[in-house]
C-alpha positions as CSV (number, residue, x, y, z in Angstrom):
1,M,-3.2,8.0,-17.2
2,S,-2.3,11.6,-16.6
3,P,1.2,12.1,-16.0
4,L,0.3,13.7,-12.6
5,F,-0.1,10.1,-11.3
6,Y,3.3,9.0,-11.8
7,P,5.0,11.0,-8.9
8,I,2.4,9.6,-6.8
9,V,1.9,6.1,-8.1
10,V,5.6,4.9,-8.5
11,P,7.1,5.9,-5.5
12,I,4.1,4.2,-3.5
13,L,4.3,0.9,-5.8
14,I,8.1,0.7,-5.6
15,G,7.9,1.5,-1.8
16,A,5.6,-1.6,-1.4
17,V,8.5,-3.8,-3.3
18,C,10.9,-2.6,-0.8
19,F,8.5,-3.7,2.2
20,L,8.5,-7.0,0.7
21,V,12.1,-7.4,0.2
22,P,13.8,-10.2,2.5
23,R,16.0,-8.9,5.4
24,K,18.9,-10.8,4.1
25,V,18.9,-9.6,0.7
26,K,21.5,-6.7,0.3
27,V,21.7,-3.6,-1.9
28,I,18.1,-4.5,-3.6
29,R,16.3,-1.8,-1.3
30,E,19.0,0.9,-1.6
31,F,19.3,0.5,-5.4
32,L,15.2,0.7,-5.8
33,A,15.0,3.5,-3.5
34,L,17.8,5.4,-5.5
35,L,16.5,4.6,-8.8
36,T,12.9,5.7,-7.9
37,S,13.7,9.0,-6.2
38,A,16.0,9.8,-8.8
39,F,13.1,9.1,-11.5
40,T,10.7,11.0,-9.7
41,L,12.9,14.0,-9.6
42,G,13.5,14.0,-13.2
43,L,9.5,13.6,-13.6
44,V,8.9,16.7,-11.3
45,I,11.1,18.4,-13.1
46,W,9.6,17.8,-16.3
47,L,6.1,18.6,-14.6
48,F,7.3,21.9,-13.3
49,I,8.4,23.0,-17.0
50,E,5.2,21.9,-18.6
51,K,2.7,23.3,-16.0
52,P,-0.3,23.9,-15.3
53,L,-1.4,20.5,-15.7
54,E,-4.8,19.1,-14.7
55,W,-6.7,15.9,-14.3
56,S,-10.3,15.4,-13.9
57,F,-12.9,12.6,-13.1
58,S,-16.5,12.5,-13.3
59,G,-16.6,16.4,-13.9
60,Y,-14.4,17.0,-10.7
61,L,-11.1,18.5,-10.7
62,I,-9.2,15.9,-8.8
63,L,-5.6,16.9,-9.6
64,R,-3.7,20.3,-10.3
65,L,-0.5,21.4,-10.8
66,D,0.0,25.1,-10.7
67,N,2.7,27.8,-9.9
68,L,2.3,27.4,-6.2
69,S,2.2,23.8,-5.8
70,G,4.7,23.4,-8.6
71,F,8.0,24.5,-7.2
72,I,7.1,23.2,-4.0
73,L,6.5,19.6,-5.8
74,L,9.8,20.4,-7.4
75,A,11.8,20.8,-3.9
76,S,9.9,17.7,-2.4
77,G,11.3,15.5,-5.5
78,L,14.9,17.0,-4.7
79,F,14.8,16.4,-0.9
80,G,13.7,12.9,-1.7
81,F,16.5,12.2,-3.8
82,L,19.2,13.8,-1.6
83,I,18.0,12.1,1.5
84,T,18.0,8.6,-0.3
85,L,21.5,9.1,-1.6
86,Y,22.3,10.2,2.0
87,S,20.5,7.3,3.7
88,I,22.6,4.5,1.8
89,K,25.7,4.8,3.9
90,F,24.2,6.4,7.0
91,M,21.2,3.7,7.4
92,Q,24.0,0.8,6.8
93,G,23.6,-2.1,8.9
94,S,20.2,-1.1,10.4
95,D,17.9,-3.8,11.0
96,H,14.9,-1.9,9.7
97,L,16.2,-1.1,6.2
98,S,12.8,-2.7,4.4
99,T,10.7,-0.4,6.5
100,Y,12.7,2.5,6.1
101,Y,13.2,2.5,2.4
102,G,9.5,1.3,1.9
103,S,8.4,4.0,4.1
104,L,10.6,7.0,2.7
105,L,9.3,5.9,-0.9
106,W,5.7,6.2,0.6
107,T,6.4,9.6,1.8
108,L,7.6,10.9,-1.2
109,G,4.7,9.8,-3.4
110,A,2.2,10.9,-0.7
111,A,3.6,14.1,-0.5
112,C,3.4,14.7,-4.4
113,G,-0.2,13.5,-3.6
114,A,-1.0,16.2,-1.1
115,L,0.6,18.8,-3.2
116,L,-1.0,17.9,-6.4
117,A,-4.8,17.5,-4.7
118,N,-7.2,20.0,-5.8
119,H,-9.9,18.1,-4.1
120,F,-10.3,18.1,-0.4
121,I,-10.9,14.5,0.3
122,V,-7.9,13.5,-1.8
123,L,-5.7,16.1,0.0
124,L,-7.0,14.4,3.4
125,V,-6.1,11.1,2.2
126,F,-2.7,11.7,1.5
127,W,-2.2,14.0,4.6
128,G,-3.2,11.2,6.9
129,F,-1.4,8.9,5.3
130,L,1.8,10.9,5.8
131,G,1.2,10.7,9.2
132,I,1.5,6.9,9.3
133,T,4.7,7.1,7.2
134,L,6.3,9.4,9.8
135,Y,5.2,7.0,12.6
136,L,6.9,4.2,10.7
137,L,10.2,6.2,9.7
138,V,10.7,7.1,13.4
139,L,10.2,3.7,14.5
140,T,13.1,2.8,12.2
141,G,15.8,4.2,14.5
142,G,15.0,1.1,17.0
143,E,13.2,0.6,20.5
144,D,14.3,4.0,22.0
145,T,12.3,6.0,19.1
146,A,8.8,4.4,20.3
147,S,7.9,7.2,22.4
148,A,8.8,10.1,20.0
149,A,6.8,8.0,17.5
150,K,3.9,7.9,19.2
151,K,3.9,11.4,20.5
152,S,4.6,12.3,16.8
153,F,1.5,10.4,15.5
154,V,-0.8,11.4,18.3
155,I,-0.2,15.1,17.7
156,I,-0.2,15.1,13.8
157,G,-3.2,12.5,14.0
158,G,-5.3,14.8,16.1
159,S,-4.5,17.9,14.0
160,D,-5.6,15.8,10.9
161,A,-9.1,15.6,13.0
162,L,-9.1,19.1,13.3
163,I,-8.4,19.7,9.4
164,L,-11.4,17.1,8.9
165,L,-13.7,19.2,10.7
166,G,-12.6,22.3,9.0
167,I,-13.0,20.8,5.5
168,F,-16.4,19.8,6.7
169,F,-17.5,23.2,7.4
170,I,-16.1,24.4,4.4
171,Y,-18.3,21.9,2.2
172,V,-21.3,23.3,4.4
173,L,-20.3,27.0,3.4
174,S,-19.6,26.2,-0.3
175,S,-21.1,23.1,-1.6
176,T,-18.1,21.9,-3.3
177,F,-14.8,20.0,-2.1
178,E,-13.1,21.4,-5.3
179,I,-10.1,23.9,-3.7
180,D,-10.1,26.2,-6.9
181,K,-13.5,26.8,-7.0
182,I,-13.7,27.9,-3.2
183,T,-13.4,31.8,-2.1
184,L,-14.9,32.5,1.4
185,P,-15.5,35.8,2.9
186,F,-14.9,35.9,6.9
187,K,-18.9,36.2,7.5
188,G,-20.4,34.1,10.0
189,T,-18.8,32.2,13.0
190,L,-18.6,28.8,10.9
191,V,-15.9,30.5,8.6
192,Y,-13.6,31.4,11.2
193,F,-13.8,27.8,12.8
194,A,-13.1,26.5,9.4
195,F,-10.0,28.6,9.2
196,I,-8.7,27.9,12.5
197,F,-9.1,24.3,12.5
198,L,-7.3,24.3,9.0
199,A,-4.6,26.6,10.2
200,L,-4.2,24.5,13.2
201,G,-3.6,21.5,11.1
202,A,-1.1,23.1,9.3
203,F,0.7,24.7,12.4
204,A,1.0,21.1,13.8
205,K,2.5,20.0,10.3
206,A,5.0,22.4,10.3
207,G,5.6,22.8,13.9
208,V,4.2,26.0,15.0
209,M,4.0,26.6,18.8
210,P,2.5,25.2,20.8
211,L,1.8,22.3,18.4
212,H,5.6,21.8,17.8
213,T,6.4,19.6,20.8
214,W,7.0,16.3,18.7
215,I,9.8,17.9,17.0
216,P,12.6,17.9,19.4
217,D,11.8,14.6,21.0
218,L,11.8,12.8,17.2
219,A,15.0,15.0,16.3
220,E,16.8,13.7,19.5
221,K,15.8,10.0,19.2
222,A,14.9,9.3,15.2
223,P,17.5,8.7,12.8
224,I,19.0,11.9,11.5
225,P,17.9,11.3,7.8
226,V,14.4,11.0,9.1
227,T,14.5,14.4,10.8
228,A,16.4,16.1,7.7
229,Y,13.4,14.8,5.6
230,L,10.6,15.3,7.7
231,P,10.2,17.9,10.1
232,A,13.1,20.0,8.8
233,A,12.2,19.9,5.2
234,L,9.2,18.2,3.8
235,D,6.6,19.1,6.7
236,K,7.6,22.6,6.6
237,L,6.9,22.6,3.0
238,L,3.4,20.7,3.2
239,G,2.5,22.9,6.5
240,I,3.4,26.0,5.0
241,Y,1.9,25.2,1.7
242,L,-1.7,24.3,3.2
243,L,-1.6,27.6,5.2
244,G,-0.6,29.7,1.9
245,R,-3.0,27.9,0.0
246,M,-5.6,28.7,2.5
247,C,-4.7,32.5,2.8
248,L,-4.3,33.0,-0.9
249,N,-7.0,31.2,-2.2
250,V,-9.6,29.7,0.1
251,F,-10.3,32.4,2.4
252,E,-10.5,36.3,2.0
253,M,-8.4,37.1,4.7
254,N,-9.3,39.9,7.1
255,G,-7.2,42.0,9.8
256,A,-8.4,39.7,12.5
257,M,-7.0,36.2,11.4
258,N,-3.7,38.2,9.9
259,L,-3.2,39.4,13.4
260,L,-3.7,36.1,14.9
261,L,-1.0,34.8,12.2
262,M,1.5,37.4,13.1
263,I,1.0,36.9,17.1
264,V,1.4,33.2,16.7
265,G,4.6,33.7,14.5
266,S,6.6,36.1,16.7
267,V,6.1,34.0,19.8
268,T,7.1,31.1,17.8
269,I,10.6,32.7,16.6
270,I,11.2,34.3,20.1
271,A,10.0,31.2,22.3
272,A,11.8,28.5,20.2
273,V,15.0,30.2,19.8
274,M,15.4,31.0,23.5
275,M,15.0,27.1,23.9
276,A,17.5,26.5,21.4
277,L,20.1,28.8,23.3
278,I,20.2,26.4,26.2
279,Q,20.4,23.3,24.4
280,H,23.4,20.8,24.7
281,D,22.5,18.4,22.4
282,M,23.3,19.2,18.7
283,R,19.9,17.4,17.5
284,R,17.6,19.4,19.8
285,L,19.3,22.6,19.4
286,L,18.5,22.2,15.5
287,A,15.3,21.2,16.2
288,Y,14.3,24.4,18.1
289,H,15.6,26.2,15.3
290,A,13.3,24.4,12.9
291,V,10.5,25.5,15.0
292,S,11.8,29.3,15.7
293,Q,12.2,29.4,11.5
294,V,8.3,28.7,10.9
295,G,7.6,31.6,13.0
296,Y,9.2,33.7,10.0
297,M,6.9,32.0,7.6
298,V,3.7,32.5,9.7
299,L,4.7,36.1,10.3
300,G,5.3,36.8,6.7
301,I,1.9,35.1,5.6
302,G,0.2,36.9,8.2
303,T,1.3,40.6,6.8
304,G,-1.4,40.1,4.2
305,N,0.5,41.9,1.4
306,P,2.4,40.2,-1.5
307,I,5.7,41.1,-0.5
308,G,5.4,39.7,3.0
309,I,3.5,36.6,1.7
310,A,6.0,36.0,-0.7
311,G,9.0,36.5,1.7
312,G,7.1,34.0,4.1
313,I,6.8,31.2,1.2
314,F,10.3,31.7,0.1
315,H,11.7,31.6,3.5
316,M,9.5,28.1,3.9
317,L,11.9,27.1,1.0
318,N,14.8,28.5,2.0
319,N,14.3,26.8,5.3
320,S,14.0,23.6,4.0
321,I,17.2,23.9,2.0
322,Y,19.6,25.0,4.9
323,K,17.8,23.3,8.0
324,S,18.0,19.8,6.0
325,C,22.0,20.6,5.3
326,L,22.4,21.4,9.1
327,F,20.7,18.3,10.1
328,L,22.8,16.2,7.5
329,S,25.8,18.1,8.6
330,G,25.1,17.0,12.0
331,G,24.1,13.4,11.0
332,A,27.8,13.2,9.6
333,V,29.2,14.1,12.7
334,Q,27.0,11.6,14.5
335,H,28.4,8.9,12.0
336,R,31.9,9.6,12.4
337,T,32.0,10.5,16.3
338,G,29.2,8.6,17.7
339,T,27.6,11.3,19.6
340,T,25.9,14.6,19.0
341,D,26.6,15.9,22.7
342,L,27.9,19.2,22.4
343,N,30.1,18.6,25.6
344,K,31.8,15.6,23.9
345,L,32.6,17.2,20.5
346,G,35.3,19.7,19.1
347,G,38.2,20.1,16.8
348,L,36.3,18.5,13.8
349,G,36.8,21.5,11.5
350,K,40.1,20.5,10.1
351,I,39.1,16.7,9.8
352,M,35.9,17.1,8.2
353,P,36.3,20.0,6.0
354,L,33.5,19.4,3.7
355,T,31.1,19.1,6.7
356,F,32.3,22.0,8.2
357,T,32.1,24.0,5.2
358,S,28.3,22.9,4.5
359,F,27.5,23.3,8.2
360,I,28.8,26.9,8.4
361,I,27.4,28.1,5.1
362,A,23.7,26.8,6.4
363,A,24.5,28.6,9.5
364,L,25.0,31.6,8.2
365,A,22.1,31.3,6.2
366,I,19.5,30.5,8.8
367,S,21.0,33.6,10.9
368,G,19.9,35.9,8.0
369,V,23.7,36.7,6.7
370,P,24.0,38.4,3.6
371,P,24.1,37.4,0.7
372,L,22.8,33.9,1.6
373,N,19.3,32.6,0.7
374,G,17.8,33.1,4.2
375,F,18.8,37.0,4.3
376,V,16.7,37.6,1.3
377,S,13.6,35.8,2.4
378,K,13.9,37.5,6.0
379,W,14.7,40.8,3.9
380,M,11.4,40.4,2.2
381,I,9.6,39.7,5.3
382,Y,11.0,42.7,6.7
383,Q,9.6,44.8,3.9
384,G,6.0,43.4,4.4
385,L,6.2,44.3,8.1
386,V,7.4,47.8,7.2
387,E,4.6,48.2,4.4
388,L,2.2,47.2,7.0
389,G,3.0,49.9,8.9
390,Q,2.8,52.1,6.1
391,T,-0.9,51.2,6.0
392,G,-1.7,52.6,9.6
393,D,-0.8,49.3,11.6
394,K,0.5,50.6,14.9
395,L,1.9,47.2,16.0
396,W,4.1,46.7,13.1
397,I,7.5,47.8,14.9
398,I,6.4,44.8,17.5
399,W,6.8,42.1,14.8
400,L,9.7,43.7,13.1
401,V,11.5,43.8,16.4
402,S,10.8,40.3,17.2
403,A,11.8,38.9,13.9
404,M,15.2,40.8,14.1
405,F,15.9,39.6,17.6
406,G,15.1,36.2,16.6
407,S,17.8,36.6,13.9
408,A,20.3,38.0,16.4
409,L,19.6,34.9,18.7
410,T,19.9,32.7,16.1
411,L,23.3,33.7,15.0
412,A,24.3,33.6,18.9
413,S,23.3,30.1,19.1
414,F,25.0,28.9,16.1
415,M,28.5,30.6,17.1
416,K,28.0,28.5,20.2
417,I,27.4,25.3,18.3
418,T,30.2,26.0,15.8
419,H,32.5,26.5,18.7
420,S,31.6,23.5,20.3
421,V,31.6,21.0,17.3
422,F,34.1,22.5,15.0
423,L,36.3,24.8,16.4
424,G,36.8,24.2,20.2
425,I,39.0,21.5,21.9
426,S,38.1,18.0,21.6
427,S,37.5,15.7,24.7
428,K,40.3,13.2,25.4
429,E,38.0,10.1,24.9
430,M,37.2,11.4,21.1
431,G,40.4,10.3,19.6
432,L,40.4,12.9,16.5
433,K,42.9,10.8,14.8
434,K,40.4,8.0,14.0
435,I,37.9,10.1,12.4
436,K,38.0,11.3,9.0
437,E,35.4,12.9,6.6
438,V,32.2,11.0,5.3
439,G,32.0,9.3,1.7
440,V,30.8,10.5,-1.3
441,G,27.1,9.9,-1.1
442,M,26.8,11.8,2.4
443,A,29.0,14.7,1.1
444,T,27.1,15.0,-2.1
445,S,23.9,15.9,-0.4
446,M,25.2,18.2,2.3
447,V,27.3,20.0,-0.4
448,V,24.3,20.4,-2.8
449,L,22.3,22.0,-0.2
450,A,24.9,24.4,0.9
451,L,25.5,25.3,-2.7
452,L,21.7,26.1,-3.2
453,C,21.9,28.3,-0.1
454,L,24.5,30.4,-2.2
455,I,22.8,30.2,-5.5
456,F,19.3,31.1,-4.0
457,G,21.0,34.1,-2.3
458,I,23.5,35.5,-4.9
459,F,21.1,34.7,-7.9
460,V,17.7,35.3,-6.2
461,Y,16.3,37.5,-9.0
462,S,17.0,35.1,-11.8
463,V,16.3,31.9,-10.3
464,P,13.8,31.5,-7.3
465,L,11.9,34.9,-7.2
466,K,11.8,34.9,-11.3
467,Y,10.6,31.0,-11.6
468,F,9.1,30.4,-8.2
469,L,7.8,33.1,-6.2
470,F,6.9,35.8,-8.6
471,P,4.5,33.6,-10.9
472,S,2.7,32.3,-7.3
473,V,2.3,35.4,-5.6
474,P,1.3,38.2,-7.9
475,G,1.7,41.9,-7.4
476,V,5.2,41.6,-5.3
477,S,7.0,45.1,-5.1
478,F,10.1,45.9,-3.2
479,I,10.3,48.7,-0.7
480,G,14.2,48.9,-0.8
481,I,17.1,47.8,-3.2
482,W,19.1,44.8,-2.8
483,S,22.0,44.1,-5.2
484,P,23.3,40.6,-4.3
485,G,25.8,40.8,-7.1
486,L,27.6,44.0,-5.8
487,A,27.0,42.7,-2.1
488,T,28.8,39.4,-2.7
489,I,31.8,41.1,-4.8
490,M,31.8,43.6,-1.5
491,I,31.8,40.8,1.1
492,L,34.5,38.6,-0.7
493,L,36.6,42.1,-0.7
494,G,36.2,42.5,2.7
495,L,37.1,38.9,3.6
496,A,40.4,39.2,1.3
497,V,41.4,42.2,2.9
498,G,40.9,41.0,6.5
499,F,42.7,37.6,5.6
500,I,45.9,40.1,4.4
501,I,45.8,41.9,7.5
502,Y,45.6,38.6,9.5
503,L,48.7,37.5,7.3
504,L,50.7,40.8,7.8
505,G,49.8,40.5,12.0
506,N,51.7,37.2,11.9
507,L,54.9,37.7,10.1
508,K,56.7,37.0,13.1
509,G,55.2,33.8,13.4
510,I,51.8,33.0,15.4
511,R,51.4,34.0,18.9
512,E,50.2,31.5,21.2
513,A,48.4,32.4,24.1
514,K,47.0,31.0,27.1
515,T,43.4,30.1,27.5
516,F,41.2,32.8,29.3
517,I,37.9,34.0,29.8
518,G,37.0,37.8,30.9
519,G,40.8,38.3,31.4
520,E,41.5,35.7,33.9
521,T,43.8,32.9,32.8
522,L,42.7,29.5,32.9
523,P,45.0,26.4,33.9
524,V,46.3,24.7,31.0
525,E,43.9,21.4,31.3
526,T,40.9,23.4,31.2
527,R,39.0,22.7,28.2
528,V,36.5,25.4,27.1
529,T,33.3,23.3,25.2
530,G,31.1,26.0,24.3
531,T,28.0,24.6,26.1
532,G,28.2,27.1,28.9
533,F,27.5,30.0,26.4
534,Y,24.6,31.8,27.4
535,N,23.9,29.7,30.5
536,T,23.3,33.0,32.3
537,I,20.2,33.4,30.5
538,R,18.7,30.8,32.7
539,E,19.2,33.2,35.7
540,I,17.4,36.0,34.6
541,G,14.4,36.4,36.7
542,G,11.2,35.8,34.8
543,I,12.8,33.7,32.4
544,R,14.3,31.3,34.7
545,K,10.9,30.5,35.6
546,L,9.6,30.0,32.0
547,Y,12.7,27.7,31.3
548,D,11.7,25.7,34.6
549,W,8.1,25.3,33.3
550,A,9.3,24.4,29.7
551,E,11.3,21.7,31.3
552,A,8.5,20.4,33.4
553,K,6.5,20.2,30.1
554,W,3.9,22.8,31.2
555,F,3.9,23.9,27.7
556,D,3.7,20.7,26.2
557,I,0.1,20.1,25.0
558,Y,0.9,16.0,24.3
559,D,2.2,15.7,28.0
560,Q,-0.7,18.0,29.7
561,G,-3.3,16.0,27.5
562,S,-1.9,12.8,28.8
563,R,-1.8,14.1,32.4
564,M,-5.7,14.9,32.0
565,S,-6.5,11.6,30.4
566,F,-4.7,9.8,33.1
567,G,-6.5,12.0,36.0
568,F,-9.9,11.3,34.3
569,A,-9.3,7.4,34.3
570,N,-7.8,7.6,37.9
571,L,-11.3,9.1,38.7
572,L,-13.2,6.3,37.2
573,R,-10.9,3.9,38.7
574,R,-11.7,5.0,42.2
575,A,-15.2,4.8,41.2
576,H,-14.6,1.1,40.4
577,T,-14.7,-0.3,44.1
578,G,-15.8,-3.8,43.4
579,V,-18.5,-3.4,45.9
580,L,-21.9,-4.6,44.8
581,T,-23.9,-1.5,46.6
582,S,-21.6,1.0,45.1
583,Y,-22.9,-0.1,41.6
584,V,-26.4,-0.5,42.8
585,L,-25.9,3.3,43.7
586,W,-24.3,4.3,40.2
587,V,-27.1,2.7,38.5
588,F,-29.9,4.4,40.5
589,V,-27.9,7.7,40.2
590,G,-27.8,7.1,36.2
591,L,-31.5,6.3,36.1
592,A,-32.5,9.5,38.1
593,V,-30.4,11.8,35.6
594,I,-32.2,10.0,32.7
595,L,-35.6,10.5,34.3
596,I,-34.8,14.3,35.1
597,V,-33.8,14.7,31.4
598,L,-37.2,13.1,29.9
599,M,-39.2,15.0,32.3
600,G,-37.7,18.1,31.2
601,R,-38.5,17.6,27.6
């Protein structure tokens, strides 16, 4: 058996065993899941070192590991292990542990299958299977998750149908299902439909607007490890991998399709971060940021030049790291406090130092603050946009301003959440004395991801770019110069000087001041939670109307589709009156229509 089978088959088989473990039996499921995920991680590390690898059957190249799929497979294995480790404590006491760990391993195996597939039918099978495991994992959160699970399944399942149609068009044009043998120029309407259908499938998986609406609902209801694993990490990797594979290998991109990607990316960046600003629940706020960050990936790939594409794919990897870290940090807060409502939280920074440190590193990374990994990938995307302008594109400045404005708003919203959860004053009912830091397993997952944010930023040239991006996207050249080592030293020096100035300013002791806003002193009992930050944005003329429409779900394709379906059903229901003469009339009308059609032939 080819070694490419093992990361697919082993998790799926052990996952099936987890489903069969009786509910009363303890520890066995957790042990099997952790051991299997650790084995899979070790295996994908070995496969990454040994790449390229292939497996053929009956003359068809079915599985293939190359530079692009190699490092994404590696990331999938790492996330599978870290989420499993985190889940052992977080999911303790759940009534659905067999389903949870079984589905978790099935997801890991199916993701490996989708990444290794070089045959469109094989890819489609694993892709569809991931929709089922997503549904099962969401349901492990209890009865309250049923609606979110259904919504996710419908949107993802509907996009799978589009992928199927796109693959059919590709086969009609190329007469093959083998991905490495297909290169389609945009000549003829069918090629455009094939690309758009596949892009929509990738958009739904990654969470690009307007196919994103399943993510905030899922994040609010599903167990935090599920959100950190799927919409925050794995689904981003798979969705952008598919889009990148289409743009790099399957289609010869042209200006029109690149323009479409940049429009979608820019709108997603701004619209999603604007929604994040007004959220009062930690999970929904993080979910909208997960959507916003996908916009950068699509925008980078849409530039069509090597530096921009590499930046978009690198941002896919970086986002999976820091976004998963943010959700796991939020899960630690929920695990110890029982809530993610920003109005009820506050003052956790000193009590949960590991959680706070991991969160703040990931928050700075997602905001694009140097020298962290999020800055580097955004910097590469900016360079791709500037290079686009040098080739004569007159709209490049619009895309650049959108991307930079999105980063500024991201930083603003994380100032809000950091104050509300870690730095602000806690509510009286919180009871900070009873709260403590999470255990080793949960803390390890967060700390590892936070360290990766630092490593992939400070050592960007010697680790991720050298081994992951440059082999995957040939021809990358930088316009500007970035020295992460020197920048890190200067930042640390600046922090040290600032700390010394702070100490010198407090030689006489710490000065306590009354709480005030805008120079106006507030009553002693006033508690500033931070949830009021940026509420005035809702009052801005046109923006207020957009927020109202968003809250009414006018931009939710699932909700609008449901309204249309129920409207059509109600129309049919009114036609079924139960009166015999009405039914006879319908029969004669139907016969008349049939006769008219036949006579027309």
